[in-house]
DRENDO-1510 file (C-alpha; in Angstrom, 1 decimal, always signed):
<recs>
REC; n; res; u; v; w
REC; 1; MET; +1.5; -54.1; -56.7 .
REC; 2; GLU; +2.1; -55.0; -53.1 .
REC; 3; LYS; +1.2; -52.5; -50.5 .
REC; 4; LYS; +4.2; -51.3; -48.5 .
REC; 5; THR; +4.3; -50.5; -44.8 .
REC; 6; PRO; +5.5; -47.0; -44.0 .
REC; 7; TYR; +8.8; -48.4; -42.9 .
REC; 8; LYS; +9.2; -50.4; -46.1 .
REC; 9; ALA; +8.3; -47.3; -48.1 .
REC; 10; LEU; +10.9; -45.3; -46.3 .
REC; 11; GLN; +13.5; -48.0; -47.0 .
REC; 12; ALA; +12.5; -48.0; -50.7 .
REC; 13; ALA; +12.9; -44.2; -50.8 .
REC; 14; VAL; +16.4; -44.4; -49.3 .
REC; 15; THR; +17.3; -47.2; -51.7 .
REC; 16; ALA; +16.1; -45.1; -54.6 .
REC; 17; ALA; +18.4; -42.3; -53.4 .
REC; 18; ARG; +21.2; -44.9; -53.5 .
REC; 19; SER; +22.4; -44.0; -49.9 .
REC; 20; GLN; +21.3; -42.5; -46.7 .
REC; 21; ARG; +23.7; -39.7; -47.4 .
REC; 22; ASN; +22.2; -38.8; -50.8 .
REC; 23; PHE; +18.7; -39.1; -49.3 .
REC; 24; ALA; +19.6; -36.7; -46.5 .
REC; 25; LYS; +21.2; -34.3; -48.8 .
REC; 26; LYS; +18.1; -34.1; -51.0 .
REC; 27; LEU; +15.9; -33.4; -48.0 .
REC; 28; GLY; +18.3; -30.9; -46.4 .
REC; 29; VAL; +18.9; -33.0; -43.2 .
REC; 30; ALA; +21.9; -34.8; -41.7 .
REC; 31; GLN; +22.6; -38.4; -42.6 .
REC; 32; THR; +22.3; -39.3; -38.9 .
REC; 33; THR; +18.7; -37.9; -39.0 .
REC; 34; VAL; +17.8; -40.4; -41.7 .
REC; 35; TRP; +19.5; -43.2; -39.8 .
REC; 36; LYS; +17.4; -42.3; -36.7 .
REC; 37; TRP; +14.2; -42.4; -38.8 .
REC; 38; LEU; +15.1; -45.8; -40.0 .
REC; 39; GLN; +16.1; -47.1; -36.6 .
REC; 40; SER; +13.6; -45.4; -34.2 .
REC; 41; SER; +10.5; -43.9; -35.7 .
REC; 42; LYS; +10.3; -46.3; -38.7 .
REC; 43; LYS; +8.4; -43.6; -40.7 .
REC; 44; LEU; +9.2; -40.4; -42.6 .
REC; 45; PRO; +8.3; -37.2; -40.8 .
REC; 46; ALA; +5.2; -35.5; -42.4 .
REC; 47; GLU; +7.1; -32.4; -43.6 .
REC; 48; HIS; +9.2; -34.5; -46.0 .
REC; 49; VAL; +6.5; -36.8; -47.5 .
REC; 50; LEU; +5.6; -34.7; -50.6 .
REC; 51; THR; +9.2; -34.0; -51.4 .
REC; 52; VAL; +10.1; -37.7; -51.2 .
REC; 53; GLU; +7.2; -38.6; -53.4 .
REC; 54; LYS; +8.2; -36.1; -56.0 .
REC; 55; LEU; +12.0; -36.9; -56.0 .
REC; 56; PHE; +11.8; -40.7; -55.6 .
REC; 57; GLY; +8.4; -41.8; -56.7 .
REC; 58; ILE; +7.3; -43.4; -53.5 .
REC; 59; SER; +3.7; -42.8; -52.9 .
REC; 60; ARG; +2.6; -40.5; -50.1 .
REC; 61; HIS; -0.1; -43.1; -49.4 .
REC; 62; GLU; +2.6; -45.7; -48.6 .
REC; 63; LEU; +4.9; -43.3; -46.8 .
REC; 64; ARG; +2.3; -42.0; -44.4 .
REC; 65; PRO; -1.1; -43.6; -44.7 .
REC; 66; ASP; -2.1; -42.0; -41.4 .
REC; 67; ILE; -1.9; -38.6; -43.1 .
REC; 68; TYR; -2.7; -39.5; -46.8 .
REC; 69; PRO; -5.1; -42.4; -46.7 .
REC; 70; VAL; -5.8; -43.9; -50.2 .
REC; 71; ASP; -9.5; -43.3; -49.9 .
REC; 72; LEU; -8.9; -39.6; -49.7 .
REC; 73; ALA; -7.0; -39.4; -53.0 .
REC; 74; PRO; -8.5; -36.9; -55.4 .
REC; 75; THR; -10.3; -38.2; -58.5 .
REC; 76; PRO; -8.8; -37.2; -61.9 .
REC; 77; GLU; -11.7; -34.7; -62.3 .
REC; 78; GLN; -10.9; -33.1; -58.9 .
REC; 79; ARG; -7.2; -32.9; -59.8 .
REC; 80; GLU; -8.0; -31.2; -63.1 .
REC; 81; ARG; -10.3; -28.8; -61.3 .
REC; 82; PHE; -7.7; -27.7; -58.8 .
REC; 83; LEU; -4.9; -27.5; -61.5 .
REC; 84; ALA; -7.0; -24.9; -63.3 .
REC; 85; VAL; -7.1; -22.5; -60.4 .
REC; 86; ASP; -5.4; -19.2; -61.2 .
REC; 87; MET; -3.7; -18.0; -58.0 .
REC; 88; ASP; -3.1; -14.5; -59.6 .
REC; 89; THR; -6.8; -13.8; -60.2 .
REC; 90; PRO; -8.3; -11.7; -57.4 .
REC; 91; VAL; -11.3; -13.2; -55.6 .
REC; 92; ALA; -14.1; -10.9; -54.7 .
REC; 93; GLY; -14.6; -10.4; -51.0 .
REC; 94; ILE; -11.1; -11.4; -50.0 .
</recs>
């Protein structure tokens, strides 16, 4: 698999949404905002990265490698450990 630049990853996400309008609607922003991201910043703002990854399957590591470098991805064992945390269980001392 070829590694995408953040700009190419953003373009791929918009393509997966089928239009800037649909992409914007899913993120709760205006279509003109998406256009500005594509024309000026060339990368997706951090607050939308995880949503885009979930909705369109574009990796957070490709969308924003400055925030989510590949070498910091959790191992399967780490993922399993954190998925098992019960947020409703009180923790002593807190």
